[in-house]
C-alpha positions in Angstrom: -15.3 1.8 10.9 -18.6 3.7 11.1 -19.0 7.5 11.4 -20.5 6.8 14.8 -17.3 5.1 16.0 -15.3 8.0 14.6 -17.5 10.5 16.5 -17.0 8.5 19.7 -13.3 8.7 19.2 -13.5 12.5 18.8 -15.2 12.8 22.1 -12.3 10.9 23.7 -9.3 12.8 22.2 -10.9 16.2 21.4 -13.9 16.8 23.8 -16.4 19.3 22.4 -15.1 19.1 18.8 -17.7 18.5 16.1 -17.3 16.1 13.1 -17.7 18.2 10.0 -17.1 15.8 7.1 -15.9 12.2 6.4 -14.6 10.8 3.2 -13.3 7.3 2.4 -9.7 7.0 1.1 -8.2 4.3 -1.0 -6.2 2.3 1.4 -5.2 -0.7 -0.8 -5.6 -4.2 0.6 -3.9 -3.7 3.9 -6.1 -1.1 5.5 -9.4 0.8 5.4 -9.0 4.6 5.8 -11.2 7.6 6.1 -10.2 11.2 6.2 -12.3 13.5 8.3 -12.4 17.0 9.6 -13.2 18.2 13.0 -14.0 21.7 14.4 -12.7 22.3 17.9 -14.6 24.6 20.3 -12.3 27.5 19.5 -13.2 27.2 15.9 -10.0 25.6 14.8 -10.5 23.0 12.1 -8.2 19.9 11.8 -8.0 17.2 9.2 -7.4 13.7 10.5 -7.2 10.1 9.2 -8.9 7.0 10.8 -7.0 3.8 9.8 -8.1 0.3 10.4 -6.0 -2.7 9.4 -7.7 -5.2 7.1 -9.4 -8.2 8.6 -6.7 -10.6 7.5 -4.2 -8.6 9.5 -6.3 -8.9 12.6 -6.6 -12.6 12.0 -2.9 -13.0 11.9 -2.3 -10.6 14.8 -5.2 -9.3 17.0 -3.0 -6.5 18.3 -2.0 -5.2 14.9 -3.7 -1.8 15.3 -2.1 -1.2 18.7 1.3 -2.2 17.4 1.0 0.1 14.3 -0.1 2.9 16.6 2.8 2.3 18.9 5.2 2.4 16.0 3.9 5.9 15.1 4.3 7.1 18.7 8.0 6.1 18.5 8.5 7.7 15.1 6.9 10.9 16.2 9.0 11.0 19.4 12.1 10.4 17.3 11.3 13.4 15.2 10.7 11.6 11.9 8.3 13.0 9.3 5.6 10.5 10.1 1.8 11.0 10.8 1.5 12.2 14.4 -0.7 9.7 16.4 -3.8 11.0 18.0 -6.0 8.2 19.4 -6.2 4.4 19.5 -9.6 2.7 19.9 -9.7 0.0 22.5 -9.9 -3.6 21.4 -12.8 -5.4 23.1 -15.0 -8.4 22.5 -17.5 -6.0 20.9 -14.8 -4.2 18.9 -12.3 -6.9 17.8 -11.0 -4.7 14.9 -10.1 -1.3 16.4 -8.9 1.7 14.3 -6.5 4.5 15.2 -6.5 8.2 14.4 -3.5 10.2 13.1 -3.0 13.7 11.9 -3.4 14.3 8.1 -0.1 15.2 6.5 -0.5 17.7 3.6 1.4 16.9 0.4 1.3 14.3 -2.3 3.8 11.9 -3.9 6.1 13.2 -6.5 7.1 10.7 -9.2 8.2 13.1 -12.0 10.6 15.6 -10.4 12.0 18.5 -12.5 15.2 18.5 -10.4 16.1 14.8 -10.4 19.4 15.2 -8.5 17.8 17.3 -5.8 14.9 14.9 -5.5 17.2 11.9 -5.1 19.3 13.6 -2.5 16.3 14.5 -0.4 14.8 11.0 -0.8 18.2 9.4 0.2 18.5 11.8 3.2 15.0 10.8 4.4 15.8 7.1 4.3 19.1 7.7 6.1 17.3 9.6 8.8 15.0 6.6 9.4 17.9 4.3 9.6 19.8 6.5 12.0 17.2 6.5 14.7 18.9 5.4 18.0 17.3 2.1 18.8 18.5 2.2 22.4 16.1 4.9 23.3 12.9 3.0 22.7 11.3 -0.3 23.6 10.9 -1.9 20.2 10.8 -5.5 21.3 7.3 -5.8 19.9 8.6 -5.2 16.3 9.4 -8.1 14.1 13.1 -8.6 13.2 14.7 -9.2 9.9 14.4 -12.6 8.3 16.3 -13.8 5.2 14.4 -11.3 3.0 12.0 -13.5 1.1 9.3 -16.0 1.9 8.4 -19.5 0.9 6.0 -20.0 -2.0 2.3 -20.5 -1.6 1.5 -19.8 -5.2 2.7 -20.7 -8.7 6.1 -19.4 -9.8 6.2 -16.3 -12.0 8.3 -17.8 -14.8 8.0 -14.7 -17.0 9.9 -12.7 -14.4 12.5 -15.4 -13.8 11.3 -16.2 -10.3 12.6 -19.7 -10.1 16.0 -18.7 -11.3 16.1 -15.8 -8.8 15.2 -18.1 -5.9 17.9 -20.6 -6.9 20.4 -17.8 -7.0 19.4 -16.6 -3.5 19.4 -20.0 -1.7 23.1 -20.4 -1.2 23.3 -16.9 0.3 20.2 -17.1 2.5 22.1 -17.6 5.7 24.7 -15.0 6.4 25.7 -12.6 9.1 25.1 -9.0 8.4 28.1 -6.7 8.5 25.8 -3.7 9.2 24.1 -2.7 12.4 20.4 -3.4 12.6 18.2 -0.4 12.1 14.6 0.8 12.2 13.3 -0.2 8.7 10.3 1.4 7.1 9.7 -1.8 5.1 8.2 -0.2 2.0 10.1 3.0 1.3 9.2 3.9 -2.3 8.3 7.3 -3.8 4.5 6.6 -3.5 4.9 6.6 0.3 6.8 10.0 0.4 4.8 13.2 0.4 6.1 16.5 -1.0 5.2 20.2 -0.8 7.0 22.8 -2.8 10.0 20.6 -3.5 10.4 19.5 0.1 9.4 16.2 1.8 6.4 16.8 4.1 6.0 13.3 5.4 6.4 9.6 5.0 3.4 7.3 5.3 2.4 3.7 5.4 4.6 2.4 8.2 2.7 -0.9 8.6 5.8 -3.0 7.6 8.2 -1.4 10.1 10.7 -3.8 11.6 14.2 -4.0 13.0 16.5 -5.2 10.3 19.2 -4.9 7.6 19.3 -1.3 6.2 20.3 -2.7 2.8 16.9 -4.4 2.5 15.1 -1.0 2.6 17.8 0.4 0.2 17.2 -2.4 -2.3 13.4 -1.8 -2.3 14.0 1.9 -3.0 16.6 1.2 -5.7 14.1 -0.9 -7.7 11.3 1.6 -7.4 13.6 4.5 -8.3 14.7 2.5 -11.4 11.1 2.1 -12.4 10.3 5.8 -12.4 13.7 7.4 -13.2 16.0 4.7 -14.7 19.1 2.8 -13.7 21.4 5.9 -13.4 19.0 7.6 -11.0 18.9 4.3 -9.0 22.7 4.4 -8.8 22.8 8.1 -7.8 20.2 7.5 -5.1 22.4 4.7 -3.7 25.5 6.9 -3.8 23.7 9.7 -1.9 22.3 7.3 0.7 25.8 5.7 1.2 27.4 9.1 1.7 25.2 9.5 4.8 25.4 5.9 6.0 28.8 4.4 5.1 27.6 0.8 5.2 29.2 -2.4 4.0 27.5 -2.9 0.6 28.9 -6.4 0.0 25.4 -8.1 0.4 23.5 -5.4 -1.6 23.1 -7.7 -4.7 21.5 -10.3 -2.4 19.0 -7.7 -1.1 18.4 -6.5 -4.6 17.3 -10.0 -5.6 15.1 -10.2 -2.5 13.5 -6.9 -3.5 12.9 -8.2 -7.0 10.7 -11.0 -5.6 8.2 -8.6 -4.0 6.2 -7.8 -7.1 6.1 -11.4 -8.5 2.5 -12.0 -7.4 0.9 -8.6 -8.2 2.9 -6.6 -10.7 -0.3 -5.6 -12.5 -1.7 -4.3 -9.3 1.4 -2.3 -8.6 1.4 -0.9 -12.1 -2.1 0.4 -11.6 -0.9 2.9 -9.0 1.3 4.9 -11.4 -1.3 6.6 -13.6 -3.0 7.9 -10.4 0.4 9.3 -9.4 0.9 11.2 -12.6 3.0 8.5 -14.4 0.9 6.8 -17.0 4.1 6.0 -18.9 5.1 3.5 -16.1 3.3 0.4 -17.2 3.4 -3.4 -16.7 5.6 -3.6 -19.8 8.1 -1.0 -18.7 8.2 -2.4 -15.2 8.9 -5.9 -16.5 11.6 -4.5 -18.7 13.3 -2.6 -15.9 12.8 -5.4 -13.5 14.7 -7.7 -15.9 17.6 -5.2 -16.0 17.7 -4.8 -12.3 17.8 -8.6 -11.8 20.5 -9.2 -14.5 22.7 -6.7 -12.8 22.1 -8.0 -9.3 22.9 -11.6 -10.4 26.1 -10.4 -12.1 27.2 -8.5 -9.0 26.3 -11.4 -6.6 28.3 -13.9 -8.6 30.8 -11.6 -10.3 
């Protein structure tokens, strides 16, 4: 994703605009990102982001960039607080790994709120808004649909975090019929993907895992992440506030909690490295293991209680 390719994209979606500056962003392992600023002919400056999925994503799905861009078009049309899409580079034999451009959303993640109850209420409201999108208004057939919530192993078990036991507990429950309507899922709704300005949510980012699926799967992911940064009582309060807006059948929530607990098995150390950058050096591998253990113990008790 060279500056020349970014310049060419500008000529397509903003004719006459000039590229003023480009800076690489940390995009993790799933994407390469650059933030850049353009100056339009009328002098207006605009900050944008170019995002290109990682090579392994293109290998698995050559149309991954186009599908992520299409998701953002739907989200923007539905009025969600997502990055407005601007431009999609064409995939050709010469450009097998296209990028796309979205507007830059001002704000930053907030992981240490002064008003915890207000924070949890707004976070829960945002997740509920995503899950309340009317699926009948959009062609979403290109999106993946919910599976059982956890994948087969292609690595050694994480015995320290009770992975083998969790998988054994899940297996009898892995085939069931959801009692809730399928919804538009974010797929990774955690506080690091929610941007804030002056105590209000300004946007939700990283929609690459969007699918149609069980709302409780998203809820469970959020519950564990809220537990890590604010404790078990905050996780419960977040759940209550979300449920007030959704009124779902929570019978299978312990199952989805255990599915969520498997997500960090391979890379907890990598996940923990994000927290100091987000203003929470007190959230460490050790505290995350401790809280993960409490989360799992309670989920197992609720599943088999």
